[in-house]
C-alpha atoms as one frame of an Amber mdcrd trajectory, in Angstrom:
protein
 -27.037  -7.745  67.805 -27.447 -11.333  66.663 -29.614 -12.403  63.751 -32.968
 -13.989  64.529 -33.848 -11.963  67.617 -37.274 -10.371  68.004 -36.678  -6.643
  68.482 -38.648  -3.573  69.498 -37.562   0.077  69.508 -38.059   2.129  72.655
 -37.276   5.443  74.288 -35.914   5.901  77.804 -38.149   7.835  80.196 -37.835
   8.637  83.888 -41.100   8.461  85.809 -41.600   8.400  89.566 -37.877   7.877
  90.114 -37.760   4.774  87.877 -36.076   4.304  84.536 -38.552   2.849  82.025
 -38.499   2.015  78.366 -41.516   3.357  76.477 -42.089   1.435  73.278 -42.865
   3.005  69.945 -46.227   1.906  68.526 -46.229  -0.665  65.763 -43.871  -3.460
  64.880 -42.624  -2.089  61.588 -44.569  -4.488  59.381 -47.180  -2.798  57.234
 -49.738  -5.427  56.297 -53.520  -5.568  56.107 -53.496  -7.623  59.328 -52.021
  -4.664  61.234 -55.415  -3.039  61.790 -56.325  -5.561  64.505 -52.879  -5.791
  66.079 -52.542  -4.382  69.622 -49.122  -2.882  68.807 -50.637  -0.775  66.012
 -52.296   1.459  68.591 -54.990  -0.835  69.946 -55.770  -1.328  73.604 -53.460
  -4.280  74.332 -49.747  -4.966  74.227 -46.871  -3.853  76.423 -46.240  -0.134
  76.283 -43.675   0.329  79.080 -41.090  -1.814  80.789 -38.972  -1.020  83.877
 -35.293  -0.971  82.918 -34.553  -3.279  85.865 -36.031  -6.158  83.812 -33.448
  -5.806  81.029 -29.999  -7.304  80.567 -27.662  -4.822  78.972 -24.864  -5.235
  76.464 -21.301  -4.770  77.690 -21.239  -1.182  76.437 -24.567  -0.216  78.063
 -25.734  -0.326  81.684 -28.984   0.847  83.317 -27.170   3.792  84.936 -26.033
   4.963  81.484 -29.571   5.437  80.181 -30.626   9.042  79.677 -34.173  10.350
  79.164 -35.050  10.552  75.478 -32.374   8.057  74.433 -33.447   5.426  71.887
 -32.654   1.775  72.536 -33.476  -1.568  70.956 -34.949  -4.273  73.172 -34.462
  -7.836  71.927 -35.560 -11.314  72.940 -34.607 -14.687  71.531 -37.507 -16.657
  70.032 -36.625 -19.677  72.205 -37.044 -17.586  75.373 -40.387 -16.329  74.146
 -41.483 -19.905  73.448 -40.460 -20.973  76.960 -42.513 -18.216  78.596 -45.478
 -18.905  76.302 -45.308 -22.546  77.338 -45.506 -21.554  81.004 -48.334 -19.091
  80.385 -50.463 -21.380  78.215 -49.534 -24.998  78.939 -49.425 -24.715  82.736
 -53.034 -23.468  83.052 -54.233 -26.089  80.580 -52.428 -28.849  82.473 -53.863
 -27.565  85.776 -57.372 -27.502  84.333 -57.103 -31.064  83.035 -55.403 -32.449
  86.156 -57.894 -30.711  88.446 -60.834 -32.031  86.430 -59.415 -35.578  86.480
 -58.692 -35.414  90.204 -62.118 -33.964  91.022 -63.883 -36.610  88.992 -61.761
 -39.372  90.524 -62.453 -38.279  94.106 -66.152 -37.487  93.590 -67.318 -40.989
  94.558 -65.446 -40.840  97.880 -67.153 -37.634  98.961 -70.573 -38.406  97.476
 -70.688 -35.643  94.852 -71.690 -35.791  91.193 -68.477 -36.586  89.197 -69.193
 -33.966  86.527 -69.732 -31.225  89.078 -66.662 -32.235  91.090 -64.506 -32.415
  87.957 -65.629 -29.018  86.692 -65.223 -27.370  90.086 -61.789 -28.853  90.784
 -60.596 -28.108  87.237 -61.658 -24.475  87.400 -60.205 -24.130  90.890 -56.840
 -25.451  89.717 -56.966 -23.155  86.692 -57.597 -20.095  88.862 -54.738 -20.999
  91.237 -52.250 -21.385  88.386 -53.496 -18.200  86.715 -53.047 -16.248  89.965
 -49.559 -17.681  90.358 -48.588 -16.640  86.837 -50.029 -13.124  87.068 -48.342
 -12.466  90.421 -44.968 -13.625  89.124 -44.686 -11.269  86.152 -41.122 -10.133
  87.009 -39.980 -13.772  87.164 -41.477 -14.377  83.727 -39.685 -11.299  82.397
 -36.410 -12.684  83.772 -37.158 -15.947  81.934 -37.419 -13.948  78.706 -33.837
 -12.740  79.144 -34.573  -9.390  77.538 -31.558  -7.582  76.159 -31.068  -3.898
  75.353 -28.731  -2.045  73.015 -28.334   1.609  72.157 -29.555   2.290  68.666
 -26.533   2.652  66.450 -24.183   0.603  68.659
């Protein structure tokens, strides 16, 4: 595995005919900030991932995974930044563009500019949010997640 990747340990499980990776709780860092972190056992954070969303090393394929086997999942920081940009910047841009467009067109339809801007901005935000949440597998492919057997 290359240096600088963000990694997470997981265990292979078979549920409902699908191969999934169940992540171990915690990130390995023991700091005072860990108490509020979702990966330290809180309510948030990814706990499972279908194996179909992973790219495997040359020595490991999805068909080779056995229940109980430990693997390392890794992602490059640049891929994580790209997905974060889509998930955070796109809704913000939609909100601002919708608000500007609503305010600009308010005079033509005889509506208060503030009301039109707020309504159009929130409408655009909701549309982009729905698009992002319904395209989770595409975002996972953008991450280019990789998997290795522990010890290989």
